[in-house]
Structures are given as C-alpha cells and as structure tokens.
C-alpha positions as CSV (number, residue, x, y, z in Angstrom):
1,M,0.0,0.0,0.0
2,T,1.1,3.6,-0.6
3,T,-0.1,6.6,1.3
4,V,0.3,10.3,1.3
5,P,-0.3,12.9,4.1
6,A,-3.7,14.1,4.9
7,V,-4.9,17.1,2.9
8,P,-6.6,19.8,4.9
9,R,-10.1,20.7,3.8
10,A,-11.2,24.2,3.5
11,D,-14.9,23.2,3.3
12,G,-15.0,21.8,6.8
13,V,-15.2,18.2,5.7
14,R,-13.1,15.8,7.8
15,A,-9.6,15.5,6.5
16,S,-8.5,12.1,5.2
17,V,-5.3,10.3,4.1
18,P,-5.5,8.8,0.6
19,A,-3.8,5.5,-0.2
20,T,-3.7,2.8,-2.9
21,A,-3.9,-1.0,-2.4
22,V,-3.4,-3.6,-5.1
23,V,-5.9,-6.5,-4.7
24,D,-5.8,-9.4,-7.2
25,G,-4.3,-7.0,-9.7
26,A,-6.9,-4.3,-9.1
27,Q,-5.7,-0.9,-7.9
28,V,-8.1,0.3,-5.2
29,R,-7.8,3.9,-4.1
30,Y,-9.1,4.5,-0.6
31,W,-9.2,7.2,2.0
32,T,-8.7,6.8,5.8
33,Y,-10.4,9.2,8.2
34,Y,-8.5,8.9,11.5
35,P,-10.3,9.3,14.8
36,T,-10.0,12.1,17.3
37,P,-8.3,10.8,20.5
38,R,-10.4,8.4,22.5
39,L,-9.9,7.3,26.1
40,D,-10.5,3.6,25.5
41,G,-8.6,3.2,22.2
42,H,-10.8,0.3,21.2
43,S,-13.1,1.8,18.6
44,P,-13.8,-0.5,15.6
45,V,-12.7,0.5,12.1
46,I,-15.6,1.2,9.8
47,V,-15.2,0.4,6.1
48,M,-17.8,2.2,3.8
49,V,-18.9,1.0,0.4
50,H,-20.5,3.6,-1.8
51,G,-23.4,3.1,-4.2
52,F,-23.8,2.8,-8.0
53,R,-22.1,5.6,-9.9
54,G,-20.8,7.0,-6.6
55,T,-17.4,7.5,-5.2
56,H,-16.1,7.7,-1.6
57,Q,-17.1,11.4,-1.6
58,G,-20.7,10.4,-1.3
59,L,-20.2,9.0,2.2
60,E,-17.8,11.7,3.5
61,L,-20.6,13.5,5.4
62,I,-21.5,10.4,7.4
63,A,-17.8,9.8,8.0
64,G,-17.5,13.4,9.2
65,N,-20.2,12.9,11.7
66,L,-18.4,9.8,13.1
67,S,-15.2,11.6,14.1
68,E,-14.4,9.3,17.0
69,F,-14.1,6.3,14.6
70,Q,-11.5,5.4,12.1
71,V,-13.2,5.2,8.7
72,V,-11.9,3.7,5.5
73,S,-13.8,4.6,2.3
74,P,-12.6,3.3,-1.1
75,D,-13.6,4.2,-4.6
76,L,-15.0,1.0,-6.1
77,P,-12.9,-0.1,-9.1
78,G,-13.9,1.7,-12.3
79,F,-15.2,4.7,-10.3
80,G,-13.5,7.8,-9.1
81,A,-9.8,7.3,-8.7
82,S,-9.8,3.5,-8.8
83,P,-9.2,2.1,-12.3
84,P,-11.3,-0.8,-13.7
85,M,-10.5,-4.4,-12.5
86,P,-8.4,-6.2,-15.1
87,G,-9.9,-9.5,-16.1
88,R,-12.8,-9.4,-13.7
89,K,-16.5,-8.5,-14.2
90,H,-17.7,-5.4,-12.6
91,D,-20.5,-7.0,-10.7
92,V,-21.4,-7.7,-7.0
93,A,-19.1,-10.8,-6.9
94,G,-16.2,-8.9,-8.4
95,Y,-16.5,-6.0,-6.1
96,A,-17.0,-8.1,-3.1
97,T,-13.8,-10.0,-3.8
98,V,-11.8,-6.8,-4.1
99,I,-13.2,-5.1,-1.0
100,A,-12.8,-8.3,1.0
101,G,-9.1,-8.3,-0.1
102,L,-8.7,-4.7,0.9
103,I,-10.1,-5.4,4.4
104,R,-7.5,-8.2,4.8
105,Q,-4.7,-5.9,3.7
106,L,-5.9,-3.3,6.3
107,A,-5.1,-5.9,9.0
108,V,-7.3,-4.2,11.6
109,G,-9.3,-7.3,12.5
110,P,-13.0,-7.7,11.8
111,V,-14.4,-4.4,10.7
112,V,-17.8,-2.7,10.8
113,L,-18.9,-2.9,7.2
114,L,-21.3,-0.2,5.8
115,G,-22.8,-0.2,2.4
116,H,-25.1,2.3,0.8
117,S,-27.6,1.4,-2.0
118,F,-25.7,-0.8,-4.5
119,G,-22.9,-0.9,-1.9
120,S,-25.3,-2.6,0.5
121,I,-25.4,-5.7,-1.8
122,V,-21.6,-5.8,-2.0
123,A,-21.4,-5.5,1.8
124,A,-24.0,-8.2,2.3
125,R,-22.2,-10.6,0.0
126,I,-18.9,-10.1,2.0
127,A,-20.7,-10.5,5.3
128,A,-22.4,-13.7,4.1
129,T,-19.4,-15.3,2.4
130,E,-16.5,-14.1,4.6
131,P,-18.0,-13.5,8.1
132,S,-14.6,-13.5,9.8
133,L,-13.9,-10.1,8.2
134,V,-17.1,-8.4,9.5
135,S,-18.0,-7.8,13.2
136,S,-21.2,-5.8,12.4
137,L,-23.0,-4.8,9.2
138,I,-24.7,-1.5,8.5
139,L,-26.9,-1.1,5.4
140,V,-28.1,2.3,4.4
141,N,-30.9,2.7,1.8
142,S,-30.3,-1.0,1.1
143,L,-31.5,-2.6,-2.1
144,A,-33.3,-5.4,-0.2
145,T,-34.6,-7.2,-3.3
146,P,-34.8,-6.5,-7.1
147,V,-38.5,-7.5,-7.1
148,P,-40.7,-4.4,-7.1
149,A,-43.6,-6.3,-5.3
150,R,-41.3,-6.7,-2.3
151,G,-40.2,-3.2,-2.1
152,G,-37.4,-3.2,-4.7
153,P,-36.8,-0.5,-7.2
154,G,-40.0,0.8,-8.8
155,R,-41.0,-1.2,-11.8
156,L,-41.5,1.8,-14.1
157,G,-38.4,3.6,-13.1
158,L,-36.3,0.4,-13.4
159,R,-37.7,-0.3,-16.9
160,L,-37.0,3.3,-18.0
161,A,-33.4,3.2,-16.6
162,S,-32.8,-0.2,-18.1
163,A,-33.9,1.0,-21.6
164,Y,-31.7,4.0,-21.3
165,Y,-28.6,1.9,-20.4
166,R,-29.4,-0.5,-23.2
167,L,-29.5,2.4,-25.6
168,A,-26.2,3.7,-24.3
169,A,-24.6,0.3,-24.6
170,A,-25.8,-0.2,-28.2
171,A,-24.7,3.3,-29.4
172,P,-21.3,4.1,-30.8
173,P,-18.7,4.5,-28.1
174,R,-18.6,8.3,-28.0
175,A,-22.4,8.7,-28.3
176,G,-22.9,6.0,-25.6
177,H,-20.6,7.8,-23.2
178,V,-22.3,11.1,-23.9
179,L,-25.7,9.6,-23.0
180,L,-24.5,8.1,-19.7
181,A,-22.6,11.2,-18.7
182,S,-25.0,13.9,-19.9
183,K,-25.8,16.7,-17.5
184,A,-29.5,16.3,-18.3
185,F,-29.5,12.7,-17.3
186,T,-27.5,13.4,-14.2
187,L,-29.8,16.2,-13.0
188,S,-32.9,14.1,-13.8
189,M,-31.6,11.3,-11.6
190,S,-30.6,13.8,-8.9
191,A,-34.0,15.4,-8.9
192,A,-35.7,12.0,-8.7
193,M,-33.7,10.9,-5.6
194,A,-33.7,14.2,-3.7
195,V,-36.8,14.8,-1.6
196,T,-35.6,17.6,0.6
197,R,-37.5,20.9,0.4
198,D,-34.4,22.9,1.4
199,R,-33.4,24.8,-1.8
200,E,-29.8,25.2,-0.7
201,L,-29.5,21.5,0.1
202,R,-31.0,20.5,-3.2
203,K,-28.6,22.8,-5.0
204,D,-25.7,21.2,-3.1
205,I,-26.9,17.7,-3.9
206,H,-27.2,18.5,-7.6
207,R,-23.7,20.0,-7.4
208,R,-22.3,16.9,-5.9
209,H,-23.9,14.7,-8.5
210,L,-22.6,16.8,-11.3
211,L,-19.1,16.5,-9.9
212,H,-19.2,12.7,-9.2
213,F,-22.1,10.9,-10.8
214,S,-20.3,10.6,-14.1
215,D,-16.9,9.8,-12.6
216,F,-16.8,6.3,-14.2
217,H,-14.0,5.0,-16.4
218,N,-16.0,3.4,-19.3
219,R,-19.5,2.6,-20.3
220,Q,-18.9,-1.2,-20.3
221,L,-18.2,-1.5,-16.6
222,L,-21.1,0.9,-15.9
223,V,-23.5,-1.3,-17.8
224,E,-22.1,-4.4,-16.1
225,A,-22.7,-2.9,-12.7
226,F,-26.1,-1.5,-13.5
227,S,-27.3,-5.0,-14.6
228,E,-26.9,-6.1,-11.0
229,V,-29.3,-3.4,-9.7
230,G,-32.2,-5.1,-11.3
231,E,-31.1,-8.7,-10.7
232,A,-29.5,-8.8,-7.2
233,G,-30.5,-7.8,-3.7
234,V,-29.4,-8.0,-0.1
235,G,-32.1,-10.7,0.3
236,D,-30.0,-13.0,-1.8
237,Y,-27.4,-13.2,1.0
238,A,-29.6,-12.7,4.1
239,A,-29.6,-16.4,5.1
240,G,-25.8,-16.3,5.4
241,I,-25.6,-13.0,7.5
242,S,-25.0,-14.0,11.1
243,M,-23.6,-10.8,12.7
244,R,-25.6,-7.9,14.1
245,T,-27.0,-5.8,11.3
246,L,-28.5,-2.3,11.2
247,L,-30.8,-1.3,8.4
248,I,-31.2,2.4,7.9
249,A,-34.1,3.3,5.7
250,G,-35.4,6.6,4.3
251,E,-39.1,7.1,4.9
252,R,-39.7,8.5,1.4
253,D,-37.2,6.3,-0.4
254,R,-38.6,5.4,-3.8
255,M,-35.6,3.4,-5.0
256,A,-35.3,1.2,-1.9
257,P,-38.7,1.6,-0.2
258,P,-39.2,0.9,3.5
259,A,-41.4,-2.0,2.6
260,G,-38.3,-3.8,1.2
261,Q,-36.5,-3.2,4.5
262,R,-39.4,-4.6,6.5
263,W,-39.5,-7.7,4.2
264,L,-35.7,-8.2,4.7
265,L,-35.6,-7.7,8.5
266,P,-37.0,-11.1,9.6
267,Q,-34.6,-12.9,7.3
268,L,-31.6,-11.6,9.3
269,A,-30.3,-13.5,12.3
270,D,-29.8,-10.4,14.4
271,G,-31.2,-7.4,12.6
272,Q,-32.8,-4.1,13.5
273,L,-34.4,-1.5,11.4
274,R,-34.3,2.3,11.9
275,T,-36.2,4.7,9.6
276,I,-35.3,8.3,9.2
277,S,-38.3,10.5,8.5
278,G,-38.6,13.1,5.7
279,V,-35.7,11.6,3.6
280,G,-35.5,9.4,0.5
281,H,-32.6,7.5,-1.1
282,L,-30.0,10.2,-0.2
283,V,-29.7,9.7,3.5
284,H,-26.0,10.3,3.2
285,Y,-26.6,13.8,1.7
286,E,-29.9,14.9,3.3
287,K,-29.5,13.6,6.9
288,P,-26.0,12.4,7.5
289,A,-25.9,13.5,11.1
290,A,-29.1,11.5,11.8
291,A,-27.6,8.4,10.1
292,A,-24.4,8.8,12.1
293,A,-26.3,9.1,15.4
294,L,-28.1,5.8,14.6
295,I,-24.8,4.1,13.7
296,R,-23.2,5.4,16.9
297,E,-26.1,4.1,19.0
298,F,-25.9,0.7,17.3
299,L,-22.2,0.3,17.8
300,A,-22.4,1.5,21.4
301,S,-24.9,-1.4,22.1
302,S,-22.6,-4.0,20.6
C-alpha cells in the first residue's frame, strides 16, 4: 500500500489520508479518516462501500459525523480514482472479492462494514461469504430485493433506466458515453432521488452529483454494474448473514422503499431497522448526522 499525508479541507469536511492498495491485480484507491483521541482506544474500524455511480465522496458527510471512529472509504474499481478491474467482471461478486481483499490488507481485525444502496449488496455478500472479516453490518438505503412487489426499485423507473442503459450500450462509443454522462440525465436522476424541500441543500446535492455521478471510467463497466441493480438484492445473502445488522431506511425512499426493509428484517439472524423521516434514497446527503447518530447508538450497544 502507498499513502500520502492528509490534505486539509477548506470546506469543513473531515480530513483524510488517501492510499492505494493492489488486490488481485486491481488498484483500489481509498481514504482513511483517522479518529480524534479516545480514552478507551478500542473503537472499531468502519469500512464504507458507496453506491452505484458514486465515489467515496458520497459518504464523506457520514464519516465526518463519526469523528471518533477510524473510517476507511474506497472508490470501487472503475469509479472515481480507482481504475477498472483487469480480467474481472464489474458485478457484485467482483466488487465483493476486491473489497474483502482490501479489508484483509488493512489488517485491523474484523471491521464494521457499511454499504449504501448498491454498496449494500456488495457488503451483504462479503458478510455472508466471509463472516470472519465483519464484526457488524450496516446497510443504508439497502436494495433489499430486485423484485418491485417486495419493495425493490420501482417497476416503471427500473424499466426506463434499463432501456436508457441498453440504448447507451448499443450506441457508438462516443455517443454512448455522452448519453450516460450527460448533464440532463445526471440532473434528472438527482432530482428523482432528492426529496428535501431545502433549496440550498437541493442545489448542493445537484452540485455533488454533477461532480461525481459521471466519474466512471468506461461505459462497459457501468452497464455491467447496472445490470446487478435489477437482478440482485441483499435478500440473496440474508440467510448467510450471522452478525448484528443495522438497516437504515429513508421514509420516502422510492428506490429502496421501507417495505423492502421490512421484508428483509425477519430474514436476518440479528437485525434491527431504523427509519429516518422526511428523507429518501439520499440519507448520506440529506440527513448524514441522523444516520451517524443511529450508527453510533448501534455500535455502542454492541
């Protein structure tokens, strides 16, 4: 692994130290947020896995509200600063293999593993298949199931998005990339996910999406990853998840509705569900402090 010193932030966001790990030939760029001094010195390390088309920046506000914990937040391969995985499909299995390898390299013992949206499926697979790496599991806006009748992504929205991605995949390379990275598409997705009535917060969410939503390396990996959104869910791995699990749902989440979380909860060996009111699929942007408070309470009761 290679690291560089922490870079001070002028915007008040918690400073972090970037580093690179090589896992099975894949370069994974990740950021470590070190804790403020604690008396006990036994705080668990939290590893955060971002959602589809996101980067580690998407979870930095939650990390900033958990300043007493060491947080490690990677860019999934093919997004942000992490290049695509050579010779491996960019799907849940591929991502889980690489993130599990990163956790081993960190050598910090079992970690608290947090996944948001698409990252919740990746985190669930790791928890189910390699439980020795995970002490507790936290799933934020989790994609419980791909089946709309059970609270998965809305049928119409999923069909429209699937058609758009198929069109982009079939188009010539340059045109396909333009379709997937267009400002109009980005803002339409941002507007669909943001439910806050705070104008300044909505502007900030749109700004963040314009900066990072199209920070992918090529359309092939993007289409590969998107196919998992409609075909996989946390429920696929629920039977194998043995550790304590916290589900954080958004009351107004249309992409991962609370009904899906309620369906998932009884399938977990030791799960609990907390719902944040007045928020949708962007808990990490709209109410990061509330999410951090629930995480802190959950870990304190471990």
